[in-house]
Structure formats: structure tokens, C-alpha cells
C-alpha positions as CSV (number, residue, x, y, z in Angstrom):
1,M,76.6,224.5,-48.1
2,L,76.8,220.8,-48.4
3,A,76.9,221.1,-52.4
4,A,80.0,223.6,-51.6
5,H,81.7,221.1,-50.2
6,G,80.7,218.1,-52.8
7,C,78.3,216.8,-50.6
8,V,74.8,215.5,-51.0
9,Q,71.9,215.6,-49.1
10,S,70.5,212.3,-47.1
11,M,67.3,211.7,-49.3
12,S,66.0,208.5,-47.4
13,R,62.9,208.0,-45.2
14,K,62.8,207.0,-42.1
15,G,63.0,203.2,-41.3
16,D,65.7,203.3,-44.4
17,C,68.6,201.7,-43.7
18,W,70.9,202.6,-46.9
19,D,72.1,206.2,-45.6
20,N,73.4,204.7,-42.4
21,A,74.7,201.7,-43.7
22,A,78.6,202.5,-43.4
23,A,78.3,203.9,-40.6
24,E,76.4,200.7,-39.0
25,S,79.0,198.3,-40.7
26,F,81.6,200.9,-38.7
27,F,80.2,200.8,-35.6
28,A,79.5,196.9,-35.7
29,T,83.3,196.5,-36.8
30,L,84.2,198.9,-33.5
31,E,82.5,196.8,-31.1
32,H,83.5,193.5,-32.4
33,E,86.9,194.5,-33.1
34,L,88.1,196.8,-30.1
35,L,85.1,197.2,-27.8
36,A,84.0,193.6,-27.1
37,D,86.7,192.8,-24.9
38,A,87.8,195.8,-23.9
39,D,87.8,197.2,-20.0
40,F,88.9,200.8,-20.0
41,A,90.1,202.7,-16.9
42,G,88.4,205.7,-18.0
43,P,86.7,207.9,-20.7
44,R,90.3,209.2,-21.4
45,E,91.5,205.9,-22.0
46,A,88.8,204.8,-24.2
47,H,89.3,207.7,-26.4
48,V,92.8,206.9,-27.2
49,A,92.0,203.4,-27.7
50,V,89.1,204.3,-30.4
51,A,91.3,207.2,-31.8
52,A,94.0,204.3,-32.7
53,F,91.7,202.1,-33.9
54,I,90.6,204.5,-36.5
55,D,93.7,206.5,-37.2
56,E,95.9,202.9,-37.2
57,W,93.9,200.1,-38.5
58,Y,90.4,201.2,-39.5
59,N,91.3,204.0,-42.2
60,P,94.9,202.8,-43.5
61,E,94.4,199.0,-43.3
62,R,91.3,197.7,-43.0
63,R,89.8,196.8,-46.4
64,H,86.0,197.7,-47.1
65,S,84.0,195.7,-49.8
66,T,82.0,199.1,-50.5
67,L,85.9,200.8,-51.5
68,G,86.7,198.0,-54.0
69,Y,88.4,196.4,-51.4
70,V,91.0,198.9,-50.4
71,S,91.5,200.4,-47.1
72,P,89.7,204.5,-47.0
73,I,92.8,206.0,-47.6
74,A,93.9,204.1,-50.3
75,Y,90.7,205.1,-51.9
76,E,91.3,208.6,-51.3
77,Q,94.5,208.3,-52.4
78,Q,93.0,206.7,-56.1
79,L,90.6,209.3,-56.1
80,R,92.8,212.1,-55.9
81,R,95.4,210.6,-58.1
82,A,92.2,210.4,-60.9
83,D,91.2,214.1,-60.3
84,R,94.8,215.3,-61.2
85,P,94.6,216.6,-64.8
86,A,97.2,214.9,-66.9
87,K,100.4,216.2,-67.5
88,A,101.5,217.5,-71.0
89,A,104.2,214.9,-72.5
């Protein structure tokens, strides 16, 4: 199933952090940029704030060193352009 969707199963062993590095980086950024000083009235408010953080800043704006210092959305757009067949002249 993973291969059908272009994914590779983790081959890491317990204690190796490399597979989790991107997730851990995201959660550290989320905690530092949004949650450190937040005081949410309830779970719904927290959910809305985290969704906005991801959709309005983290994915479209924040540059990532592992992606060549472009945002995740810009990186995905680059990949899609590279995968398009060249147009005939």
C-alpha cells in the first residue's frame, strides 16, 4: 500500500531519530511559535489556532532548510513542475 502511494516504509531502529526529525522539528516550531504563550479557552480554540498556523503560515510561508529554504507549498509546486512532461515545440 505504501509503495502504491510513493511512500517508503521506515527502516529506522528504536532510538534512531532520523525518521522523526521532520516531525520533531515541526512540533518544536509549533510549540515555540504558537503554543509557548498561548492561553486557549478550550480545545476548539486550540484546534482553530493550530490549523491556521499550519495552513496560513507553516506550509505557505515558512522556509525549511531541508527543502532548500523554500516553503513546503513552494517545494511541492517545484516537484509538480519537474514531473510534468515537456511540451512539444
